[in-house]
C-alpha positions in Angstrom: 13.4 -12.0 -26.6 16.9 -11.9 -25.3 17.4 -14.0 -22.1 13.6 -14.2 -21.5 11.0 -16.6 -22.8 7.3 -15.9 -22.3 5.0 -18.9 -22.6 1.3 -18.2 -23.0 -1.5 -20.6 -22.3 -5.2 -20.6 -21.4 -6.0 -20.6 -17.7 -7.8 -23.9 -17.6 -7.2 -27.4 -16.2 -6.2 -29.0 -19.5 -3.6 -26.4 -20.4 -2.1 -26.4 -16.9 -2.0 -30.2 -16.8 0.0 -30.2 -20.0 2.7 -28.0 -18.4 4.6 -30.8 -16.7 5.1 -32.5 -20.1 5.9 -29.4 -22.1 9.0 -28.6 -20.1 10.6 -30.5 -17.2 11.5 -27.2 -15.5 7.8 -26.3 -14.9 7.7 -28.2 -11.6 11.2 -27.2 -10.6 12.5 -23.8 -11.8 12.0 -20.2 -10.5 9.6 -18.3 -12.7 7.4 -15.2 -12.7 3.9 -15.5 -14.1 0.8 -13.5 -14.6 -2.9 -14.6 -14.9 -5.1 -12.0 -16.5 -8.5 -11.2 -18.0 -9.7 -8.1 -19.7 -9.7 -5.9 -16.5 -7.9 -7.9 -13.8 -4.4 -9.3 -13.4 -2.6 -11.4 -10.8 1.2 -11.5 -10.6 3.1 -14.4 -8.9 6.4 -16.1 -8.6 7.1 -19.8 -7.9 9.6 -22.6 -7.9 6.9 -24.9 -9.0 4.5 -23.1 -11.4 2.7 -26.3 -12.3 1.5 -26.8 -8.7 0.9 -23.0 -8.1 -1.4 -22.7 -11.1 -3.4 -25.7 -10.0 -3.9 -24.0 -6.7 -5.0 -20.8 -8.4 -7.5 -22.8 -10.5 -9.3 -23.8 -7.3 -9.5 -20.2 -6.0 -13.0 -18.8 -6.5 -11.8 -15.2 -6.8 -9.7 -16.1 -9.8 -12.3 -18.1 -11.8 -12.8 -15.1 -14.2 -9.2 -15.0 -15.3 -8.4 -16.3 -18.7 -4.7 -16.2 -19.8 -1.4 -17.3 -18.2 2.0 -15.9 -19.1 5.0 -17.7 -17.7 8.3 -15.8 -17.8 11.4 -18.0 -18.0 15.0 -16.9 -17.8 18.0 -19.3 -17.7 19.6 -17.3 -15.0 16.6 -16.7 -12.8 16.9 -17.3 -9.0 14.5 -16.7 -6.2 15.7 -13.2 -5.4 15.5 -12.0 -9.0 12.0 -13.5 -9.3 10.8 -11.7 -6.2 12.3 -8.5 -7.5 10.6 -8.8 -10.9 7.3 -9.8 -9.3 7.3 -6.7 -7.2 8.2 -4.5 -10.2 5.3 -5.9 -12.2 2.8 -5.5 -9.4 3.7 -1.9 -9.0 3.8 -1.1 -12.7 0.5 -2.8 -13.5 -1.3 -1.0 -10.7 0.1 2.4 -11.5 -0.5 2.0 -15.2 -4.2 1.7 -14.4 -5.1 -0.7 -17.2 -5.7 -3.6 -14.9 -7.0 -4.0 -11.4 -4.2 -5.8 -9.6 -5.6 -8.7 -7.5 -2.4 -9.2 -5.3 -2.1 -8.3 -1.7 0.7 -5.9 -0.9 2.5 -8.0 1.8 5.0 -9.5 -0.7 6.3 -6.3 -2.2 10.1 -6.2 -1.8 13.1 -4.1 -2.6 15.8 -6.3 -1.2 19.3 -6.2 -2.6 20.8 -9.4 -4.0 23.8 -10.5 -6.0 24.1 -8.9 -9.5 20.8 -7.0 -9.0 21.9 -4.2 -11.4 22.4 -6.7 -14.3 19.1 -8.4 -13.6 17.2 -5.1 -13.6 18.8 -4.1 -16.8 17.5 -7.4 -18.3 14.0 -6.7 -16.9 13.8 -3.8 -19.5 13.3 -6.4 -22.2 10.2 -7.8 -20.5 8.8 -4.4 -19.8 9.2 -3.5 -23.5 7.4 -6.6 -24.6 4.5 -6.0 -22.2 4.2 -2.5 -23.6 4.2 -3.8 -27.2 1.5 -6.4 -26.3 -0.7 -3.7 -24.7 -0.5 -5.1 -21.2 1.2 -1.9 -20.1 -0.4 1.1 -21.8 2.2 3.7 -20.7 6.0 3.7 -20.7 7.8 3.1 -17.5 9.0 6.7 -17.1 5.3 7.8 -17.4 4.2 5.2 -14.9 6.8 6.1 -12.2 6.1 9.8 -12.5 2.3 9.3 -11.9 0.4 9.8 -8.7 -0.8 6.3 -8.9 2.8 5.1 -8.5 3.8 7.7 -5.9 0.9 6.8 -3.6 0.5 3.2 -4.5 -0.4 0.7 -1.8 2.0 -1.7 -3.5 5.0 0.6 -2.8 8.1 -1.2 -1.5 8.7 0.0 2.0 12.1 1.0 3.2 13.6 -0.4 6.4 12.2 2.3 8.7 8.7 2.0 7.3 8.7 -1.8 7.3 9.7 -1.9 11.0 7.1 0.7 11.9 4.3 -1.2 10.1 5.3 -4.4 11.7 5.4 -2.9 15.2 2.2 -1.0 14.6 0.3 -4.1 13.6 1.7 -6.0 16.6 0.4 -3.4 19.0 -2.9 -3.0 17.1 -3.8 -6.7 17.1 -2.7 -7.0 20.7 -5.1 -4.2 21.6 -7.9 -5.8 19.5 -7.4 -9.1 21.3 -7.8 -7.6 24.8 -10.4 -5.1 23.8 -8.2 -2.1 24.6 -8.2 1.2 22.7 -5.0 3.0 22.2 -3.7 5.9 20.0 -0.6 5.2 17.9 1.6 8.0 16.6 4.0 8.0 13.7 6.2 11.1 13.5 8.7 12.0 10.8 10.0 14.8 8.6 8.5 15.6 5.2 9.7 13.0 2.7 10.0 10.1 5.1 6.9 8.5 3.6 4.2 8.8 6.3 1.4 8.9 3.7 2.8 5.7 2.1 2.8 4.0 5.6 -0.9 5.0 6.1 -1.9 3.7 2.6 0.1 0.5 3.0 -1.5 -0.3 6.4 -5.0 0.3 4.9 -4.4 -2.1 2.1 -2.7 -4.7 4.4 -5.6 -4.7 6.8 -8.1 -5.2 4.0 -6.1 -8.1 2.6 -5.8 -9.7 6.0 -9.6 -9.4 6.6 -10.5 -11.0 3.3 -7.8 -13.7 3.3 -8.8 -17.3 3.1 -7.8 -19.9 5.8 -6.0 -22.0 3.3 -4.3 -19.1 1.5 -0.7 -20.0 0.7 2.0 -17.4 1.5 5.7 -17.7 1.4 6.7 -17.8 5.1 9.5 -15.4 4.3 7.1 -12.9 2.8 7.1 -9.6 4.7 4.1 -9.5 7.2 3.0 -13.1 6.3 2.7 -13.8 10.0 -0.4 -11.5 10.1 -2.3 -13.6 7.6 -3.5 -15.9 10.3 -7.1 -16.9 10.9 -7.0 -15.4 14.4 -6.0 -12.0 13.0 -8.5 -12.3 10.2 -11.3 -13.0 12.7 -10.4 -9.9 14.7 -11.1 -7.8 11.6 -14.6 -9.3 11.0 -17.1 -6.5 10.2 -14.2 -4.0 10.8 -14.8 -0.4 9.8 -11.7 1.5 8.9 -11.1 4.8 7.1 -8.2 7.1 6.1 -8.6 10.7 7.1 -6.8 13.3 5.1 -7.5 17.0 5.9 -5.8 18.4 2.7 -8.2 18.4 -0.2 -5.7 18.0 -3.0 -3.9 15.0 -1.4 -7.3 13.5 -0.4 -8.5 13.5 -4.0 -5.3 11.9 -5.2 -5.5 9.1 -2.7 -9.2 8.6 -3.5 -8.2 8.0 -7.1 -5.6 5.5 -6.0 -8.1 3.7 -3.8 -10.7 3.6 -6.6 -8.1 1.6 -8.7 -7.3 -0.9 -5.9 -9.3 -4.0 -5.2 -10.5 -4.1 -1.6 -10.2 -0.3 -1.3 -12.7 2.3 -2.4 -12.9 6.0 -2.8 -15.4 6.1 0.1 -12.7 4.9 2.6 -10.9 8.3 2.3 -12.6 11.0 4.3 -12.2 14.6 5.4 -12.5 15.4 9.1 -16.0 16.9 8.6 -17.2 13.6 7.0 -15.9 11.7 10.1 -17.7 14.1 12.4 -21.0 13.8 10.5 -20.8 10.0 10.1 -23.7 8.1 11.6 -21.4 5.2 12.3 -18.5 4.7 14.7 -15.2 3.5 13.2 -13.1 0.7 14.6 -10.0 2.4 13.3 -9.2 5.8 11.9 -5.8 6.4 10.3 -5.2 10.2 10.2 -2.6 11.5 7.7 -1.1 14.9 8.4 -2.8 14.9 11.7 -1.3 18.3 12.6 -3.6 19.7 9.9 -6.7 18.8 11.8 -8.7 22.0 12.6 -10.0 23.8 15.6 -13.3 25.6 16.1 -12.1 29.1 15.5 -10.6 30.6 12.2 -12.5 28.3 9.8 -12.1 29.6 6.2 -15.9 30.1 5.6 -19.1 30.8 7.5 -20.6 27.5 6.3 -17.7 25.5 7.8 -18.0 27.5 11.0 -21.6 26.5 11.2 -20.9 22.9 10.3 -18.1 22.8 13.0 -20.6 24.0 15.6 -23.2 21.5 14.6 -20.8 18.6 14.8 -19.6 19.7 18.2 -23.2 19.9 19.5 -24.0 16.4 18.1 -20.9 14.8 19.6 -20.6 16.6 22.9 -24.0 18.0 23.6 -23.0 21.6 23.1 -20.7 23.7 20.9 -17.7 23.8 23.1 -15.2 26.2 21.5 -12.1 24.3 22.7 -13.2 21.0 21.0 -11.1 20.3 17.9 -11.3 17.8 15.0 -8.8 15.7 17.0 -11.6 15.3 19.6 -13.9 14.3 16.7 -11.5 11.5 15.7 -11.4 10.2 19.3 -15.1 10.4 19.7 -15.9 8.5 16.4 -13.3 5.7 16.7 -12.0 3.1 19.1 -8.5 3.0 17.6 -6.5 5.7 16.0 -3.2 5.9 14.1 -1.9 9.5 13.7 0.8 10.5 11.3 2.4 13.8 12.2 5.2 16.0 10.7 8.2 16.7 13.0 7.8 20.4 12.2 4.4 20.8 13.6 2.1 23.5 12.2 1.1 26.6 14.2 -1.5 28.0 11.8 -4.4 29.6 13.5 -6.9 27.1 12.1 -4.9 24.0 13.0 -5.0 21.9 16.2 -3.0 23.7 18.9 0.6 22.6 19.3 -0.1 21.8 22.9 -2.7 19.2 21.9 -0.3 17.5 19.6 2.5 17.5 22.1 0.1 15.8 24.6 -0.8 13.2 22.0 2.8 12.4 21.3 3.8 12.3 25.0 1.0 9.9 25.8 2.0 7.7 22.9 5.6 7.6 24.1 4.5 6.7 27.6 2.3 3.8 26.3 5.0 2.5 24.0 3.0 3.4 20.9 5.2 6.0 19.3 7.2 5.5 16.1 9.6 7.7 14.3 10.6 7.7 10.6 13.9 9.1 9.7 14.9 7.7 6.2 14.1 10.1 3.4 12.4 8.9 0.2 13.2 11.9 -1.9 16.2 13.8 -3.4 17.1 16.9 -1.4 18.9 19.9 -2.9 20.8 17.9 -5.5 22.3 15.5 -2.9 22.9 11.9 -3.7 19.9 9.5 -3.1 19.7 8.2 0.4 20.4 4.5 1.0 16.7 3.6 0.7 16.6 4.8 -2.9 18.0 3.2 -6.0 18.7 5.0 -9.2 18.0 2.8 -12.2 18.2 3.6 -15.9 15.3 2.1 -17.7 13.9 2.1 -21.2 17.0 3.4 -22.9 15.4 2.6 -26.2 13.0 5.5 -25.6 15.8 8.0 -26.1 18.1 9.4 -23.3 18.2 7.1 -20.3 15.4 8.0 -17.8 16.4 7.8 -14.2 13.7 6.9 -11.6 13.5 6.4 -7.9 12.2 3.2 -6.3 
């Protein structure tokens, strides 16, 4: 297969022990590997795959895995392996055939020497995985799917990564001292606010379930949060993602159902938050400007439900109370994601309430703004955070896709 060689072996002690004798590069060469079973897959990269597989053999959560595939390339380096690993994690997840067991903290989209040539060579491997049935859809089909668009394994651009890092710093600081605070992320449509919300959900779940001896590359993005002290702060932690719009909510629920550690039940509408018998530790609210107010509900049933929730939470049906007040009443910590062009629809939270929320966040140093676009606008060239790559030319005319 061109410049690649894929070595297959059972995921057991005898087969892994034989690796060091089979090829002297196994303990000392950059490779990418997968460990899979019928419904699950783990993707990794290592300079010493012999040691790394032995570590995986002792991990309880990987005991059900059966088959190892090690991808060699004579020209591999660390950067190329990290890039290929990130591609495979995203593709396997969005393809939907496997449940991907990785955390999302290692997903990268960093530039490196000769990246265009390496990515062209990756096509060979993707084609072989498709022929073997490990990928069940072509790459163009995968990257045009909602599972890919809203994947928690999305590579963050610089703006998003900085925001996530700073948000987690503030959030864990607040947890340590027992302080509640609202954080606000503001940005134009297309800056990836929903991606940030989904990414944080997955990252917090991964930190909470991490093992004390879990090995992470210290250069991995957000590796510093995989610390026993942070993990202990998330013990018995109840978190949910609130999405007012029904169509987007259903899409994200489907994504969560496909992602280990996440579940459909973690994506709620505001009414489900208001009616919940439990109080949440953290609510992440996407499109927070779409939260509603008491008046102008689209149906009599929702009007009645709104009144009942207000009465249950505040002792009476106060007409000025909004779903923003519900979020505050039902959670200790909140992260709000808001469009720069705030809505002024009659059923939405008043603009004054959103302005107050943003101003308070600015004063408390908990306000973040996204500016880098993730989409193509009006035929313009892609922004610096996007890369146009031709893949799967063997399928016909080159298909261009956006990372």
